[in-house]
N, C-alpha and C positions, 0 to 999 in steps of 0.2 A: 206018388204024385201029389196027393192032397197034402202031405207034409212039406213038400217043396213049395207049393202055392202058399201055404200058411206062412212059411218062413220069409218068402218074398214080401207078402203082404205086411208082416210085422216089420221088416226092413223098411218099407216103404212108409208105414205109419211113423216109425220112430225118426225117419228123416225129415218127414213133414213137420213133426213136433219141433225138432232141432232147428228147422229154419226160423221158427218164430222166436227163438232165443236171441235177445237183443243185446245182452250183457251177462257175463258169468264172473263172479267173485269167488275166489278160492279162499277158504278159511283154514289156517295151519293149526296143527295140535299145539296146544300150550303146555304140554308136558310129555314126558316119557311115560309110557304105560301100555294099556291095552284098549284099543278103540272099538266101538261097536255101535249098532243102530241105537238112537235113542230110546226107541220103544223097549229096549232090554234094560233101561234104568230101574232100579229096584225101589221106584217111588211113583205112584199113580199120576201124580200132577205132571211130573217131568215125561214119563213114559206116554203119557196122553197128550203131551204137546200143548199143555195149558199155559206154560210159561213162554213158549216159543219152540222153535224147531231147530234141530242140528244134530249133534252126535254126543255120545258119552265116552269119556276116557276114564279108566280105573288107573290111578297114578302107581308108578313104581318108584318114583324119585321124590326129591324134597323141594323142587322148585316148579313154580307156575310161571310161565313166560307170556308176554304179548304175542298173541297169534297173528296180529297185524299191525301196521303203523297206525297210530292215532291218538286219541286223547281219553285219558281215564275219566269217565263220566260219573263213576261212583266207586268207593271203596266202603263196603258195609262196616259198620262199627264193630261188629263181631269178626271181621276180617275173613270170613268163610267164602266171600263172593266179591267179585270185581266187575264193574261195567265198564265197557270200551266202545266208543264211537270210532270206528275206522276212518280212515282217509277216503275210502270208497263210500262212505255214508251208512255203513252197516252198524246196527246197535247189537253189540254181543254182551252176553252175561255168561261169566264162567263161575260156576257155583261148585265148590269143592266139597264133596261128601253130601250124605243124606242126613238131614236133621242137625246139622253141624252148627246151626244158628243157636242151638241149645248150649253149646260149649262156651259161649260167651268170650270168643276169642282165643281160648286156650288151645294150642297146638298150631297156631297161625301167627305169622309175622308179616305185616303189610310192609312192602318195599317201595310203594308208590303212594301218591295221594291224589285225591280228586282235582281235576284240572291239568295234571302233569301229561306232557307229551311223551310217547313212547314209540320205539321202533320194534319191529317183529323181532322176538328173541330177547327183549329186555326183561329181567326178572320182575314179576309183580308181587308175588307172594313166596314165603318160605313156609313149608309145612313140615309138622312133625308127624310123619306117616305112621310111625309105630303108635303114637299117642292117639291119633285119629282112629286106627284100626281097632283099638281097644275101647274107645269111648263114643263111637258114632255107629249107627247100624250098617253104614257102608261107606266106602271112601270113594264110590263112583261119582265123578265130576262131570255133569252136563255142561256142554259148551253149546250155547244157544244163540240163535238169531231172535232177538226178543221183540223186534217189530216187523213181524211178517206182513206183507201186502198180498192182495189175491194174485198179482202178477209174478210173484216169487215162488220158487220151489227148491227145497233142499235135495241135494244128491250126495250121498255117502261116497267118499273116495277111498276110504282106508278102513279095514277091519283087521283086528288082530294086533300083534306088536307094533307099536309106533314110537318115534322119537319126536321131542318137542321140535317144531318147525316142519315137520313132514305135512304134506297136504291131508286134511281131514275131511272136509266136505266142501261142496260147491254150491252157491247160491245162483241159481238160474233166473234171470229176469226175462220174462216173455212179453211180446207185443201186446198192448192193452187194447 
């Protein structure tokens, strides 16, 4: 009986929380690979959400695609990361690999430039996965909402094998 009551209270609590959600934005995977919770990223700054919140994808292919429609806000000179402002107003950062800034662009080909409009699925970067695997500590690619507000919460939608374009995480906006 106690377990049933606890279960009902949990459902009531979660439904009350869901009533406060005023908007949800779905962010899709920018690449084929393996999706996981951001806390599993083999880098303390990313795992600790110091750069933003989101998910991590360990790529299995050579193409990084736009996870949403929007505008490229930044292509790093070293081509290891791309910033995107989505049409829904979300600031995203796709950072391919750990410590890949030290590769000075080797293993990366930028297919877009700052200010360019993109549609979900458009190629952003081409990566030499084998080169990155041998020259970087990890190829894990954090996909981050880099501008988190207090009324925003990330919800992981997919763990395990993922294809580019599959829903990766949701950003729930709560009443302020």
